[in-house]
N, C-alpha and C positions, 0 to 999 in steps of 0.2 A: 504494500500500500504506500509506503514511503516513496517508492520509485515514481508513483503517479503524480506526486506533488511537483508542480512546476513553479518557477520564479514568477514574480509579478511581471517581469519583462516578457517572458515566454507567453504568459496568459494574455497580456495586452496585445502581443503580436497575433495570437490566435483569435482573440475576440474582437480585435480591431477591424477585421475583415467584415464579419456580419454587421457590426456597428456602422461601419462605413457604408455598406449597402443600404442600411436603414436610413442613414443621413442622405444618401444619394436619392433614395425614393422620395424623401421630403423635398429635396431640391428640384427634382423633376416635376413633382406635383405643383410646386410654386411656378415653375416656368410655363407649364401648360394650363394653369388655372384660368387663363383668359379664354381658352378654347372650350373648357368643360368645367363649369363653376364648382361642382362638388370636389374637385381637386384642391381648391382653395381651402375648403373645410378640412380635407384630409391632411393638407400641409400643416394646418394649425394643430390638429390632433397629434400628428407625428412630432411636431416641434415641442408641444407641451409634455409629451410622454418620453422624450429623449432622456431627461434626468432619471426617470424610472428605469429605463433600460440600463443606464450607467450604474444605478443602484443595484440592479439585478446582478450584474457582473461583479461588482464589489462585494456584495453579500455572498455570492457563490465562492469567491476566493477566500473570504473570511471563514466560511463553513469548511472549505477544503483544507484549510490550515488549522482546523479544530479550535477556532476562536483565538488564535495567537497572532494574527496579522495586526500590526500596529496601525494607528491612524495614518501615519505618514505613508505607509505602504499602500493602503487603500486609496489615499488621495493621489499618490503617484500612478496607481492603476487607472484611476479616473482620468487624470491628465493625459496619460498615454493613449487611453481609449479614444478620447476626443481628438488628440493630435493625429493618430493613425487613421481613425475613422474619417476625419475631415480631409486628410490627404487623398484617400480613396474617393470620397464623395466629390472633392474638388476636381479630380481628374475626370470623373463621369460628367459633372456639370459643365466643365470646360468643353468637352467634346460636344455636348448637347448645344451649348451656346454658340460654339464656333461653327459647327457643321449642320445642325438640325434647325436652329432658330437664330441665325446670325443677326437678324434685325430686332431681336427681342428688346434690347435696351431702348432703342429708338421708338419701337412700337409702344412701349410703356410710357415713354416721355410724351409721345403724341396723345396717348389716352389721357394723361394727366393734364395736358394743355387743353384738350377738349372739355374735360370735366371742369377745370377752373374757368374756362370761357363761358360755361353755362351758368355759373354762379354770379349774379349781378355784383356782389361786393368784391369779387376777385378779378373782374375783367381788367381793371387798371392796376392791379397789384404788382409789386416788384417781383414777387415770386413767379408770376406768370411771365413777366418780361424776361427775367433771367432764364427761365426754362426755355422760352422760345429762342433766345439768343444761343443757348447751349446746343439746341437742336440745329439751328441754322448754321452755326459755325463749327459743327461737329466736335463739340467739346465734351460729349458724354463719354464715360469710360468704355474701354474695349472689354471684350469678354474676359481676357486674362486679368485685367485690372479688377474687374468685378469679382472674379473668383478669388483673387488674393485678398480682397477686402472681406469677403465672406469667410475665408479661411481664418484670418486673424480674429474676426469677431467671434466665430464659433469656438475656436480653441481657447480664447480668453474667457468667454462666458462659460465654457465647459469646465475650465480649471476652477473657476469660482463655484460653480454648481457642484463640482466634485468634493468640495470641502463639506458641504451640507450632506450629500449622499454618503460620504465616507463616515461621517459621525453617526448617521442613522444605521448604516450597514454594520457598524461595530457593536450594536446592542448584543447583550450576552446570549449565548446559545441555550436553548432549553434542552436539558438532558432527559432522555427517555428513562422511565422507571423500569427496573428489571426485576 
């Protein structure tokens, strides 16, 4: 049984792949939500459940180690899960943005311009003028810039979230009565 126990880094490498696919599914739902509205709701659900998925893996490691994994180890596992998962998700999202929906960012900007233009109080706003200028002068981010921004946001937010999930995952184990 001792041979089956793996380090935090080995577990993060193994579990980072399914976690990355989970995050990639969320990203794809976001990108295609304008074509099929329920994908927007699915994106929201997947985003809100991501900390629970990280908790699941942290708790699983805690139980695997018979309750002897320290807080720092569980937090590191969460950080690595988010980093490795986000690397995989970023690759998938970049391919989708670059090759499947290359105009996605400009389409979203145009939709925002249209929405702001329909609101009487926003027709002459600075926000609308800046957005129009960004579209006209092609100042919106490229797919790779967008992916890197999302990568840094998710990994930082995931690191902070992992503090909380590691604390919860560390609750004492219940022993079975014999």
